[in-house]
N, C-alpha and C positions, 0 to 999 in steps of 0.2 A: 505495500499500501504507501502510495505517494508521499511525501511530506506536505504537497496541497492538498490534497484527499483529506490526509486526519485531521487539517485547519478550515474544513469545509463540513465534517462531523461535528467539529467542535463548536461551532459557532450554531448549527443547528439544536446541541444537544443543549447548547448554552438558551437560547430560546424557548425550547420544549420546558428548561424548568422556570427560566422565568413567567411563563405561561402558567406555572403550575403552582402560583405562589412564593418559591422559593426566593427568599432577598438576592438581591441585585449582584451584591458583594462578592455575594457566598458563590452565586452560579459562577462568576468570570474569574473565581476564584477558583474551584473545580472542576470546570473546563478548562481553564490556562494551565494548571499544573500535569491533567491530566495529559494533555497534547503534547507539552515541552516531555513530560518523560515517555512517550511513546514515540514521538518526533528524533529526541537523541536519547535520555536514560534517566530512571528515576535519581539519581544522584544530582547528577544535572540541573532538574527540577525541582529536585528538596533547596538547593543549592542559590538557584532562582529567587524563589519565592520565598527563606530567610533575608537573601542577601534586600530585596526590596521593600520589602517588612521593614528590616534594622534603617535602611536609609532613607527611606520617608518618615519613620515617626519620629527620627533624631532630624528631620530637616528641618533647619531656621528660617528658610523662604517661605516655608508651608504655615509658619506661624501667620502669614497676614490672612489668611483665610478666619483664623478666631477671633483675631484685633476687629476687622472689618466687622464679621458677623455682630461681636458686643458692641460694637460703635450702633448698628441698627438695632438691637433687642433691647438696648439703651432706650433708642428716642421713640421703639414699639411700648415700651410698657411704661413711659412714664411721661408722655403726656403730648410731646414735642408735633407727632403727627396731627392731634386734631386740633390744637393749635394754630397750624399753620393752615389746615381746610378750612375753620371759622375766617380764619386771613384774609386767602382767596374768592372764600365764598362771600364776603364783602362787595370785592368788586364785581362778583360776576354773576351773584345770583337775581338779579332782576329781569336777565335778558334771556326769551324764551330756551329752557333748555339748560338755562347758565349754572345753576347745581352741577349738572354733568359734567358743564364744561369746565369748573372749578377744580371739579373731583381730578381732571386728568391734569390741571397742573401739580394742583396736589401731590399725586402720582410722580411724575415724577418729581420733585421738588424731597416727598419724599427717597424715592430713589434715590439722590443724589447722599441719602444717607445713611440709606438699606444695605440698598442693592439687590433685596431677597423677594421675591414673587409671591411666597407663600406669605413673609411675614408686611409688606406690602397690601396683599388682600385680608389680611385679614384686621390692619389699622385698619383701614378704607371699610370696609363691610359695619364696623363694629362704628362710626364716625360719620362717613357719609351717605350709608346707606339709609338710616334710622332720619338725615338729616330729608335728603330727597325723597321717602314716603310721608312725613310728615304735612311737606310742601304739594305732598298728591301727582308727584311721582309715579309712572305705575314702572312695578319691578325689570319689566321686560327691559328698560333704560338704565333705571338704578342699579341691575345689579350686571347687566355685561358692563355697562361702562365702566367699570371697577373694574374688572376680568382685561378689559381691553387697556386700562392704564398702568396697570400691573406691568402688563408686556416692557413697558417700559422702564422700569425695575433692572432689568436684563441687558439696557442699554445705557445707562446713564451712569458715572463713575459711581460710588464703587464697586460696580457688577461682580457678584460670586460669579455668574460664568464666565467673564475675562479673566479673572484669577485665574477657573477650574484651565480654560485653556490654554491660557499663560505659562501654568505647570506642563501644563502634557504634552505641549510643543515647543516650551523653552523659546516661548516669544514675550518680545517685552509689555509685563504689565502696564507698564507706564504709558507705552504707544499704545495700549490697549483700551484704557478708560478714556486716553483723548481721542480715539477714534470714533467713539461711541456717546460723542456730545451732540456732536452734529444730528446724526440720525434722530439722534434721541429728541433733541428741538423740534428734527422734521416732523417726526411720526406725531406727537404731542401735536402739535397744529392739524395734523391728517387725522386726529380724531376729534380735536373741535371741530373742523369740518363735516365731521362724521354724527356729530352730536347736532349741527345745525339744521344738516339734513334729515336728520330724525326726528328735529322738534317742528319742519314743516311739511312732512309726510306725516306725521301723528301727531300733532296739537294736544291729543289726551296724552300722550305718555311725560310732557315736558310744560305745567302750567309755568306761567309767568311770575316771577314770586315779586315781592317786595324789593324797591330801589332803598339800601342802605344811605346815611347821612356820610356827607364825606368826616365828620369827627369822630362817628364808628369806627370810617375806613383807617383814620391814620392811627384811630386807638389799636384796630387789630395789627398793624402794622408792628406798632411799638411792644404791645402785649404778647402780637401770635407770636407763632413759630418761624416766619420767615425770618428775620435776623441772625435767630439762632440758628438756621439750618447755614445759613449762606456764611456765618462762623465757621461751623466747624466745617465744612468742605473750601474755602477758602484755607482755613491754618493747614487741613488735610491732605486735599488733590491738590493745593496750590501749592504747597510746600513742599508736595512730590518731585510737581510738573517745575518750581525751579531747579529742584535739585537737591535742596538742603535735606530732605528725608526720601530713603528706601519704603520701596512698597509698604514694607514689614511695619516703617517706621511711622509712617502718615497712620496706617491704620490704628496704633496702639497711640498717635497722638489725634487724631480721630475718637478713640474712645475714651482719653480723658479729654478731650472736650466736651465730651456729652455727659462725662460723669459729674464733670464742675457745673454744666450750664443745670443738670439736673438739681447740683446743691444751691445754687445763688436761686433759680426758679421757687425751691422748697418741694420739689416736685420728688425729694428722695426719700420716698416709702423703702423702709429695707425689706421688705419682701420681694416688690417690683425690682432691686436691686437683684435680689436672690435667681429672681425670676430668671431677669436678664443675663443674669451669668449662668445657669445651669440652661439656656436656650441657646446661647453661644457656644456652652461647653456640649453640647450633643451634633450643635450643626459641624462643629469641627471634627467631633470622631467619625462622623457621617462621610465628611468633604475625606479622612485620613485615609477609613478606609477603603474607600471607592476610584479612590488615586493609589492606592498599592497594590489594590487587586488590578484598578483597570491595567497598573502598567505590567502585569504578571499577561493579562489577556493578550495585551497591546507583542510581548512578547511572544510569546505562543505565534501569533499571525508574523511577527519577522522570521521565525524560524521554518516557518512553515513553508513563507517564499509567495505565501498570497499575494501584499502589496507589488512585490516584483514582477510577479505574473500580471494584475490590471494594469499595472503601469506599461506592460507590452502592449496588452490589448487594446486599451486606449491611446497609444502612439499609434498602431497599426487601424483605426478606426479613420475614416477617410470623411472628417465630416470636422469643423469647425467647432473652437473648444468651448465657446459660449453655448453650442447644443450637449454637449458633454456636462457644460458646466448645470444646463438646466436641469436635466434627468437626476443629476446629486442632491441639486437643492430639493425636486421634489419627494426623492427618496428622506430625507433630514423633514421636510414637511409630513408627511406618513409619519414614520416614526416620532414625530412631535403627537399626533393626533393619542398613539396610545402609550405613550412612556413617558417617564421623567426626563427632563432637559439636560440634565445636565449625566446620568446614568448612560443617555442616547450618543451625549456628544464625548464619552469617554470609550465606549465600547466602539463605536465607528470612527474616531481621530486616526487610529493605528489606519487603517484600510484607505481614508479616503486623503488625508494631509498631505500624502506621501504625494501622491495623482494630482489632487490640486493644486500644491504648490510648486512640485515638483517639476512632471511630466505637463500638465499643462501652464503650468508657469507664474500663476495669480500672487497677489500680495499676502502675504498668511494674515497679516492684520485687518486687508477688506474679509478674506474666510472668514476670518473671526465673528466678525459683526453680522456679517449676511446668515453666517448656521447657525448663530443666537439664536437670531429673528427668527429666520424659516421654524425651530423647532417652536420658538415660541409660539409664532404666529398656530401650528397645528395644536397647542394646548389651550387654544380658546376655539377654534373651530369645531360643530356639530359633524358626527355625533357623540364623538370620547370626547372632547376639551374638558381635559384635568383641571384647565382653570375657573370653569364654572362651575365644577361640582368644588370646586375650595369655594367660590364665592357663596354655593348653597348651605356649604357645614357652615359656613360663616353670618350668618343672617338671623336676624330672631326665627326657630323656627316655627312662631305663631301666627306667621305671616303666608299664607295660605293661598296668596296669591302668587308667589315667585317661585311656583313651577320649575322645574326643570325646560319644559318646552315654551316656558315665557321667555326665559331668560336667554336660550337658546337661539329666541325669533328675534330676538335684540341685538344679537353679536355681530350679522354680518355687515351691515355698512364697515364697520371697523379692522372687519376683515377683507374687506376689500379694501381701506385705508391703509392697512398694514401691507399689503401686496401692491399696492403703488408704490409706498416706501420701499418693497423690495425692486422691481422693478429701475428705482432711481438709481439706486446703491449698482446696481446690472450696468446700467447707461452712463452713470456719473461715480465711481469710483473713487474719485478722488473727495468726494462729498465723506469718506469714512479716513481716506491718508491722508487727506490736505492737512489738518490740523496736528496730527503726529510729526510729519515732515518740517512743518513752519517752526515747532517750538525745538524737537530733537535732530530734526535734519537729517 
């Protein structure tokens, strides 16, 4: 039996285990170790498993994950997200769909200090959703706009997905963070335009709210979350982009800054602080385990020769490289429909990264942005859409109108908006690469 055949069997076995409910890291570890043991020897497999686990869990670079994770969870548990949402609402709520548009901006702002889709959904579902429902918004828009807004958290730095992509492909995390800023702003605007369209198509979904006075607006700026978010973003991200901090140090500075804000604003509830620490620890453990097992799985792919064989096939295909790229992006979209974003990224990168950035010659920074966006789109697209189910699980259970079908019915304009962003990135890669090149050269 050839090494390539063994690699394919290991991949099929992994998919079977995953469908049977076995945890993704353990499925990758089992299939990767067994595949290496058959292709090489059991001794080599055991050496690779031990060395990968030891190397990863003793890595200083990986501490960037718990640092930025802690910063996001502190913001989530200590009320920064709620104050940010209230401040933005005061400026936009008087327009038709204004609360939904404000939610998009709030998701972008919260993503700038969080970087996690589940945390963004949990925060906005507890803050923005009840406010929209109180203003007679239909759940079709109120729920779907939160799921769509959460996609912004994977684009706007400090995106946890960019961190994982950078670590897995040895791509500069600082450049990846910068690459997501312009696409993130672009998608925020497109989502707001989608809200405008929904408001015109279904006026009953988005009633017009009362206009806030300028005194209340200025008060919301001074006492809301805008200044706090800007402060943390500038000291952590700005310091990293300016070269004062490494990504790990930037995460630590951001977490300390958020802790300082919770103390100054007297939001320092000890129980919430412990909850934030525990959530950060769980996130770090999950990411570390995923990366370690994905590296073992990726090593199995490398020794099997599958990436090399696929590269030769792609080279032999008489088709423009953008056609091949569209096929790969379609695969990522389909994977995003049914699987976790981080897990699928780590499983597929050993296969597709050498093809896209080696054989086809695409920029790894651009590829990181567009594949993250494609999987995230899959996460909000019917009929599976994990993001929609996360919203459903986070909103009050007594809201009988908020059915899954209602939430899915409102998400389509946001899916279209996200695909427009993808096609803009395909046509103009500079949207993602210009800012990193400007800052880092």
